[in-house]
DOVEX-503022 format. One line per field, with one value per atom (N, C-alpha, C): atom name; residue number from 0; x, y, z. Coordinates in steps of 0.05 Angstrom, whole numbers, always signed. Layout:
<pamars>
atom: [CA | ...]
n: [NUM | ...]
u: [X | ...]
v: [Y | ...]
w: [Z | ...]
</pamars>
This chain:
<pamars>
atom: [N | CA | C | N | CA | C | N | CA | C | N | CA | C | N | CA | C | N | CA | C | N | CA | C | N | CA | C | N | CA | C | N | CA | C | N | CA | C | N | CA | C | N | CA | C | N | CA | C | N | CA | C | N | CA | C | N | CA | C | N | CA | C | N | CA | C | N | CA | C | N | CA | C | N | CA | C | N | CA | C | N | CA | C | N | CA | C | N | CA | C | N | CA | C | N | CA | C | N | CA | C | N | CA | C | N | CA | C | N | CA | C | N | CA | C | N | CA | C | N | CA | C | N | CA | C | N | CA | C | N | CA | C | N | CA | C | N | CA | C | N | CA | C | N | CA | C | N | CA | C | N | CA | C | N | CA | C | N | CA | C | N | CA | C | N | CA | C | N | CA | C | N | CA | C | N | CA | C | N | CA | C | N | CA | C | N | CA | C | N | CA | C | N | CA | C | N | CA | C | N | CA | C | N | CA | C | N | CA | C | N | CA | C | N | CA | C | N | CA | C | N | CA | C | N | CA | C | N | CA | C | N | CA | C | N | CA | C | N | CA | C | N | CA | C | N | CA | C | N | CA | C | N | CA | C | N | CA | C | N | CA | C | N | CA | C | N | CA | C | N | CA | C | N | CA | C | N | CA | C | N | CA | C | N | CA | C | N | CA | C | N | CA | C | N | CA | C | N | CA | C | N | CA | C | N | CA | C | N | CA | C | N | CA | C | N | CA | C | N | CA | C | N | CA | C | N | CA | C | N | CA | C | N | CA | C | N | CA | C | N | CA | C | N | CA | C | N | CA | C | N | CA | C | N | CA | C | N | CA | C | N | CA | C | N | CA | C | N | CA | C | N | CA | C | N | CA | C | N | CA | C | N | CA | C | N | CA | C | N | CA | C | N | CA | C | N | CA | C | N | CA | C | N | CA | C | N | CA | C | N | CA | C | N | CA | C | N | CA | C | N | CA | C | N | CA | C | N | CA | C | N | CA | C | N | CA | C | N | CA | C | N | CA | C | N | CA | C | N | CA | C | N | CA | C | N | CA | C | N | CA | C | N | CA | C | N | CA | C | N | CA | C | N | CA | C | N | CA | C | N | CA | C]
n: [0 | 0 | 0 | 1 | 1 | 1 | 2 | 2 | 2 | 3 | 3 | 3 | 4 | 4 | 4 | 5 | 5 | 5 | 6 | 6 | 6 | 7 | 7 | 7 | 8 | 8 | 8 | 9 | 9 | 9 | 10 | 10 | 10 | 11 | 11 | 11 | 12 | 12 | 12 | 13 | 13 | 13 | 14 | 14 | 14 | 15 | 15 | 15 | 16 | 16 | 16 | 17 | 17 | 17 | 18 | 18 | 18 | 19 | 19 | 19 | 20 | 20 | 20 | 21 | 21 | 21 | 22 | 22 | 22 | 23 | 23 | 23 | 24 | 24 | 24 | 25 | 25 | 25 | 26 | 26 | 26 | 27 | 27 | 27 | 28 | 28 | 28 | 29 | 29 | 29 | 30 | 30 | 30 | 31 | 31 | 31 | 32 | 32 | 32 | 33 | 33 | 33 | 34 | 34 | 34 | 35 | 35 | 35 | 36 | 36 | 36 | 37 | 37 | 37 | 38 | 38 | 38 | 39 | 39 | 39 | 40 | 40 | 40 | 41 | 41 | 41 | 42 | 42 | 42 | 43 | 43 | 43 | 44 | 44 | 44 | 45 | 45 | 45 | 46 | 46 | 46 | 47 | 47 | 47 | 48 | 48 | 48 | 49 | 49 | 49 | 50 | 50 | 50 | 51 | 51 | 51 | 52 | 52 | 52 | 53 | 53 | 53 | 54 | 54 | 54 | 55 | 55 | 55 | 56 | 56 | 56 | 57 | 57 | 57 | 58 | 58 | 58 | 59 | 59 | 59 | 60 | 60 | 60 | 61 | 61 | 61 | 62 | 62 | 62 | 63 | 63 | 63 | 64 | 64 | 64 | 65 | 65 | 65 | 66 | 66 | 66 | 67 | 67 | 67 | 68 | 68 | 68 | 69 | 69 | 69 | 70 | 70 | 70 | 71 | 71 | 71 | 72 | 72 | 72 | 73 | 73 | 73 | 74 | 74 | 74 | 75 | 75 | 75 | 76 | 76 | 76 | 77 | 77 | 77 | 78 | 78 | 78 | 79 | 79 | 79 | 80 | 80 | 80 | 81 | 81 | 81 | 82 | 82 | 82 | 83 | 83 | 83 | 84 | 84 | 84 | 85 | 85 | 85 | 86 | 86 | 86 | 87 | 87 | 87 | 88 | 88 | 88 | 89 | 89 | 89 | 90 | 90 | 90 | 91 | 91 | 91 | 92 | 92 | 92 | 93 | 93 | 93 | 94 | 94 | 94 | 95 | 95 | 95 | 96 | 96 | 96 | 97 | 97 | 97 | 98 | 98 | 98 | 99 | 99 | 99 | 100 | 100 | 100 | 101 | 101 | 101 | 102 | 102 | 102 | 103 | 103 | 103 | 104 | 104 | 104 | 105 | 105 | 105 | 106 | 106 | 106 | 107 | 107 | 107 | 108 | 108 | 108 | 109 | 109 | 109 | 110 | 110 | 110 | 111 | 111 | 111 | 112 | 112 | 112 | 113 | 113 | 113 | 114 | 114 | 114 | 115 | 115 | 115 | 116 | 116 | 116 | 117 | 117 | 117 | 118 | 118 | 118 | 119 | 119 | 119 | 120 | 120 | 120 | 121 | 121 | 121 | 122 | 122 | 122 | 123 | 123 | 123 | 124 | 124 | 124 | 125 | 125 | 125 | 126 | 126 | 126 | 127 | 127 | 127 | 128 | 128 | 128 | 129 | 129 | 129 | 130 | 130 | 130 | 131 | 131 | 131 | 132 | 132 | 132 | 133 | 133 | 133 | 134 | 134 | 134 | 135 | 135 | 135 | 136 | 136 | 136 | 137 | 137 | 137]
u: [-332 | -344 | -337 | -330 | -324 | -344 | -340 | -356 | -340 | -351 | -339 | -343 | -322 | -324 | -310 | -324 | -312 | -320 | -301 | -307 | -299 | -318 | -314 | -320 | -302 | -307 | -310 | -315 | -318 | -291 | -269 | -243 | -231 | -238 | -224 | -237 | -227 | -235 | -214 | -223 | -205 | -198 | -217 | -213 | -230 | -218 | -232 | -220 | -233 | -222 | -243 | -237 | -255 | -248 | -268 | -263 | -282 | -276 | -294 | -316 | -312 | -333 | -326 | -346 | -341 | -360 | -350 | -367 | -367 | -391 | -395 | -412 | -404 | -421 | -443 | -468 | -491 | -507 | -525 | -541 | -558 | -564 | -580 | -563 | -536 | -518 | -499 | -480 | -460 | -473 | -466 | -475 | -450 | -452 | -431 | -443 | -430 | -439 | -421 | -435 | -422 | -432 | -418 | -428 | -458 | -472 | -500 | -518 | -508 | -524 | -548 | -570 | -594 | -588 | -599 | -594 | -606 | -591 | -600 | -587 | -599 | -587 | -589 | -567 | -568 | -551 | -554 | -538 | -513 | -491 | -465 | -460 | -450 | -443 | -413 | -402 | -373 | -363 | -342 | -331 | -310 | -307 | -287 | -300 | -291 | -299 | -278 | -286 | -267 | -273 | -253 | -256 | -238 | -246 | -230 | -224 | -198 | -188 | -166 | -168 | -148 | -142 | -162 | -159 | -148 | -141 | -131 | -151 | -151 | -168 | -154 | -169 | -159 | -180 | -170 | -188 | -187 | -210 | -212 | -230 | -223 | -239 | -258 | -284 | -303 | -319 | -328 | -346 | -374 | -391 | -419 | -421 | -444 | -448 | -470 | -467 | -487 | -473 | -488 | -479 | -500 | -491 | -509 | -499 | -515 | -508 | -526 | -513 | -527 | -529 | -547 | -548 | -521 | -514 | -489 | -465 | -470 | -448 | -431 | -444 | -430 | -437 | -416 | -419 | -406 | -421 | -410 | -415 | -394 | -397 | -390 | -409 | -404 | -401 | -376 | -370 | -361 | -367 | -357 | -327 | -316 | -287 | -281 | -259 | -250 | -220 | -209 | -180 | -171 | -151 | -140 | -126 | -127 | -115 | -86 | -71 | -42 | -37 | -57 | -53 | -61 | -73 | -82 | -58 | -57 | -36 | -48 | -41 | -53 | -49 | -26 | -21 | -39 | -41 | -58 | -88 | -96 | -124 | -130 | -110 | -114 | -115 | -99 | -100 | -127 | -137 | -163 | -185 | -183 | -203 | -203 | -179 | -177 | -189 | -184 | -195 | -225 | -236 | -265 | -277 | -264 | -274 | -274 | -253 | -252 | -275 | -280 | -303 | -329 | -332 | -357 | -360 | -338 | -339 | -348 | -345 | -354 | -379 | -397 | -420 | -439 | -439 | -457 | -452 | -427 | -421 | -425 | -434 | -439 | -468 | -473 | -500 | -507 | -531 | -539 | -524 | -520 | -506 | -477 | -464 | -436 | -433 | -452 | -450 | -451 | -470 | -472 | -446 | -434 | -409 | -387 | -385 | -364 | -368 | -393 | -399 | -391 | -397 | -390 | -360 | -346 | -317 | -305 | -316 | -307 | -311 | -334 | -340 | -320 | -314 | -296 | -268 | -259 | -232 | -230 | -252 | -252 | -251 | -264 | -263 | -235 | -222 | -195 | -176 | -178 | -161 | -166 | -191 | -198 | -187 | -189 | -179 | -149 | -135 | -106 | -97 | -110 | -103 | -108 | -130 | -136 | -114 | -106 | -86 | -59 | -52 | -26 | -26 | -50 | -52 | -57 | -60 | -66 | -41]
v: [+879 | +858 | +862 | +841 | +842 | +826 | +828 | +813 | +790 | +766 | +744 | +747 | +752 | +760 | +740 | +732 | +713 | +720 | +719 | +722 | +695 | +684 | +658 | +659 | +647 | +643 | +613 | +606 | +578 | +563 | +577 | +565 | +564 | +585 | +586 | +606 | +605 | +626 | +648 | +672 | +694 | +709 | +710 | +724 | +711 | +707 | +695 | +705 | +725 | +737 | +753 | +763 | +781 | +810 | +826 | +854 | +872 | +897 | +915 | +926 | +928 | +936 | +929 | +928 | +923 | +940 | +952 | +968 | +953 | +947 | +929 | +942 | +939 | +949 | +929 | +939 | +922 | +936 | +922 | +934 | +957 | +957 | +979 | +1001 | +999 | +1020 | +1007 | +1023 | +1013 | +1010 | +988 | +984 | +981 | +990 | +986 | +968 | +946 | +927 | +930 | +934 | +936 | +913 | +907 | +886 | +890 | +868 | +867 | +879 | +879 | +889 | +871 | +882 | +866 | +847 | +823 | +803 | +813 | +809 | +816 | +798 | +796 | +784 | +804 | +807 | +827 | +817 | +829 | +822 | +840 | +826 | +840 | +852 | +876 | +890 | +891 | +889 | +891 | +917 | +915 | +939 | +933 | +952 | +949 | +944 | +923 | +918 | +930 | +947 | +959 | +949 | +937 | +927 | +942 | +944 | +956 | +935 | +933 | +914 | +927 | +928 | +940 | +969 | +984 | +1012 | +1017 | +996 | +999 | +990 | +1003 | +996 | +976 | +957 | +938 | +936 | +932 | +933 | +906 | +898 | +874 | +880 | +869 | +872 | +849 | +854 | +833 | +837 | +815 | +817 | +810 | +801 | +796 | +773 | +771 | +750 | +758 | +748 | +753 | +760 | +776 | +784 | +774 | +762 | +754 | +763 | +778 | +785 | +767 | +751 | +731 | +740 | +728 | +733 | +727 | +740 | +734 | +749 | +771 | +787 | +770 | +757 | +741 | +752 | +756 | +767 | +749 | +740 | +722 | +734 | +736 | +744 | +720 | +713 | +693 | +707 | +708 | +723 | +706 | +714 | +700 | +702 | +725 | +728 | +749 | +746 | +765 | +764 | +787 | +789 | +810 | +804 | +823 | +845 | +869 | +892 | +887 | +876 | +872 | +850 | +834 | +813 | +822 | +845 | +855 | +862 | +851 | +859 | +882 | +907 | +931 | +933 | +927 | +928 | +909 | +885 | +865 | +873 | +884 | +894 | +916 | +935 | +957 | +947 | +927 | +916 | +902 | +887 | +874 | +894 | +916 | +937 | +949 | +954 | +966 | +947 | +921 | +902 | +902 | +902 | +902 | +928 | +950 | +976 | +976 | +965 | +964 | +947 | +925 | +908 | +922 | +938 | +953 | +975 | +986 | +1007 | +995 | +969 | +955 | +939 | +949 | +934 | +925 | +937 | +928 | +899 | +890 | +863 | +843 | +852 | +834 | +827 | +802 | +794 | +805 | +803 | +814 | +799 | +773 | +757 | +765 | +768 | +777 | +804 | +822 | +849 | +849 | +833 | +831 | +820 | +800 | +788 | +809 | +825 | +845 | +867 | +875 | +895 | +885 | +859 | +847 | +846 | +839 | +839 | +866 | +886 | +914 | +923 | +917 | +925 | +911 | +886 | +871 | +884 | +890 | +902 | +930 | +945 | +972 | +969 | +949 | +945 | +937 | +920 | +911 | +935 | +952 | +976 | +995 | +1000 | +1018 | +1007 | +981 | +968 | +971 | +966 | +968 | +996 | +1015 | +1043 | +1052 | +1043 | +1049 | +1038 | +1013 | +1000 | +1015 | +1023 | +1036 | +1064 | +1077 | +1104 | +1104 | +1080 | +1080 | +1074]
w: [+4529 | +4513 | +4484 | +4470 | +4441 | +4425 | +4398 | +4379 | +4368 | +4368 | +4355 | +4325 | +4310 | +4282 | +4264 | +4242 | +4224 | +4195 | +4177 | +4148 | +4135 | +4121 | +4109 | +4079 | +4063 | +4034 | +4030 | +4005 | +3999 | +4003 | +3999 | +4001 | +4029 | +4046 | +4071 | +4090 | +4115 | +4135 | +4132 | +4124 | +4119 | +4145 | +4163 | +4189 | +4210 | +4233 | +4256 | +4282 | +4294 | +4318 | +4332 | +4355 | +4369 | +4363 | +4358 | +4351 | +4367 | +4369 | +4384 | +4367 | +4340 | +4322 | +4294 | +4276 | +4248 | +4231 | +4210 | +4192 | +4166 | +4155 | +4133 | +4112 | +4086 | +4064 | +4058 | +4059 | +4052 | +4030 | +4018 | +3997 | +4007 | +4032 | +4044 | +4055 | +4052 | +4062 | +4082 | +4091 | +4110 | +4138 | +4151 | +4179 | +4196 | +4221 | +4240 | +4262 | +4267 | +4287 | +4312 | +4334 | +4360 | +4377 | +4400 | +4418 | +4425 | +4427 | +4433 | +4411 | +4387 | +4364 | +4360 | +4351 | +4345 | +4323 | +4324 | +4303 | +4277 | +4255 | +4228 | +4208 | +4185 | +4161 | +4139 | +4124 | +4103 | +4079 | +4056 | +4033 | +4032 | +4030 | +4029 | +4001 | +4001 | +3976 | +3974 | +3950 | +3947 | +3959 | +3975 | +3987 | +4008 | +4027 | +4048 | +4074 | +4088 | +4116 | +4133 | +4152 | +4170 | +4198 | +4211 | +4238 | +4257 | +4282 | +4302 | +4323 | +4329 | +4349 | +4364 | +4390 | +4407 | +4399 | +4391 | +4383 | +4355 | +4340 | +4313 | +4293 | +4270 | +4248 | +4229 | +4219 | +4200 | +4177 | +4152 | +4129 | +4114 | +4104 | +4088 | +4064 | +4041 | +4017 | +4015 | +4009 | +4006 | +3980 | +3969 | +3946 | +3956 | +3939 | +3947 | +3966 | +3979 | +3998 | +4018 | +4043 | +4064 | +4090 | +4106 | +4132 | +4152 | +4174 | +4195 | +4222 | +4236 | +4264 | +4281 | +4298 | +4314 | +4343 | +4359 | +4388 | +4400 | +4421 | +4435 | +4422 | +4409 | +4397 | +4378 | +4359 | +4339 | +4311 | +4295 | +4268 | +4248 | +4228 | +4208 | +4180 | +4164 | +4136 | +4119 | +4101 | +4081 | +4055 | +4045 | +4021 | +3998 | +3974 | +3950 | +3949 | +3957 | +3959 | +3981 | +3994 | +4015 | +4016 | +4024 | +4024 | +4045 | +4061 | +4079 | +4063 | +4072 | +4057 | +4050 | +4069 | +4065 | +4044 | +4037 | +4017 | +3989 | +3986 | +3960 | +3943 | +3919 | +3900 | +3884 | +3892 | +3881 | +3850 | +3841 | +3812 | +3796 | +3807 | +3794 | +3794 | +3817 | +3820 | +3800 | +3797 | +3778 | +3749 | +3743 | +3716 | +3711 | +3730 | +3728 | +3725 | +3740 | +3738 | +3710 | +3700 | +3673 | +3651 | +3654 | +3635 | +3637 | +3661 | +3664 | +3653 | +3658 | +3648 | +3617 | +3606 | +3576 | +3565 | +3578 | +3569 | +3572 | +3593 | +3597 | +3575 | +3567 | +3546 | +3520 | +3516 | +3492 | +3498 | +3515 | +3525 | +3503 | +3480 | +3458 | +3451 | +3454 | +3446 | +3469 | +3492 | +3515 | +3518 | +3525 | +3533 | +3560 | +3568 | +3595 | +3617 | +3614 | +3634 | +3635 | +3611 | +3610 | +3622 | +3616 | +3627 | +3658 | +3669 | +3698 | +3710 | +3697 | +3707 | +3707 | +3686 | +3684 | +3705 | +3709 | +3730 | +3757 | +3763 | +3789 | +3792 | +3770 | +3771 | +3776 | +3763 | +3766 | +3795 | +3807 | +3834 | +3853 | +3848 | +3865 | +3864 | +3840 | +3838 | +3850 | +3847 | +3859 | +3890 | +3901 | +3930 | +3938 | +3923 | +3929 | +3929 | +3909 | +3906 | +3930 | +3936 | +3959 | +3985 | +3989 | +4013 | +4016 | +3994 | +3994 | +4000 | +3988 | +3992 | +4021 | +4033 | +4061 | +4079 | +4074 | +4090 | +4088 | +4064 | +4060 | +4072 | +4075 | +4086 | +4116 | +4128 | +4157 | +4173]
</pamars>
């Protein structure tokens, strides 16, 4: 038995397939969802989603959003952004991370809202970089 797994952003469906398990970053820590997992709803944290299908691991980068495990071994992630590891432009992600880090270093000039946006951007880019590196090393 597999899990019906889907990652959706506002723009598109990033992943839609059956998998044997998925490990997801949530605000309460990483969770691994297996078939017949208890239903839950949780807040998605920027990071790497690792799925297993046919004995192979696949990685996807996600930003903030929500995770829902439904009855019938169905898992849905609603993410602000998501990207398959092989689609991550590592150089661009590293440049965006560096820009965000530079802005954080000058945090005195940022409002609370700007600061939160820069932190969210930094977390997203760090997740993209980590995802890309996992994919290249697997």
